[in-house]
N, C-alpha and C positions, 0 to 999 in steps of 0.2 A: 869628296867632302862629306863630312859627317855633321849631324846636328844633335845636340844633347837635348833630351826632352825629359822634364820632370813630371811624374805622374803621381797623383794622390789616389790611393786605393783604399776601399773599405777594408777594415781589419781582417774580416773573414777571407776576403779575396787575397790579401797580402799573405796570410798564413798558408792558404792553398798553393800560392805561387812558390813560397819558400819550400813547402813540402815537395812539390813537383820538381823543383830544381835539385833538391837533395836526392830524391828518389832516382832521378835520371842522370845525375852527374853533370847537369848543364847549368849555365848561369841564367839568372832571371832575365837579363837583357836579351839573350838569344831567344828565350821562350816568348817574350813579349814581341820581339821583332817577327818571329815566325807567326804568331797569332795575328798580329796586325796585317802582315802580308796576306794571310788567308782571308781575313775580313775584307781587305781592299779588293782582292781577286773576286771574292763572292759578290761584292757590291757591283763590280764592273760586269760580271756575268749576268746578274739579275737585270741590270739596265739593258744589256744587249738582248736578253730574253724578252723583255717588255717591248723593245723596238721591233723585234722580229715577229712577235705574236700576231699582229694584224696581217703581215705579209703571208705568214703561214696559213692563217685562217682563210685568206682570200685564195690561196692555192689548194685549199681543201685538206690541209694538214691540221688536224684538230687534236689528236692524242698521240701517245707513243706508238700505238699500232700503225697509225698513218705514217709516222717517221720511219718506222722499220720497213714498211712497204716501199716507201720512196727510195731508201738507200739499198734495198735488197735487189 
């Protein structure tokens, strides 16, 4: 099932989207879907990261070096 969504864009953003669509040979809908998908994924990732931060800190994993040591 698909849902149609109407979005109002500022003029500058609309022009940039048009230019990107023309330059890449893609349609604007596909570009917006891909962008929204990336935004939703990143939002979920940041939420998971926030949930796990306390557990990692309790386990002594504070920075990237600690992560590397834990998985090496």
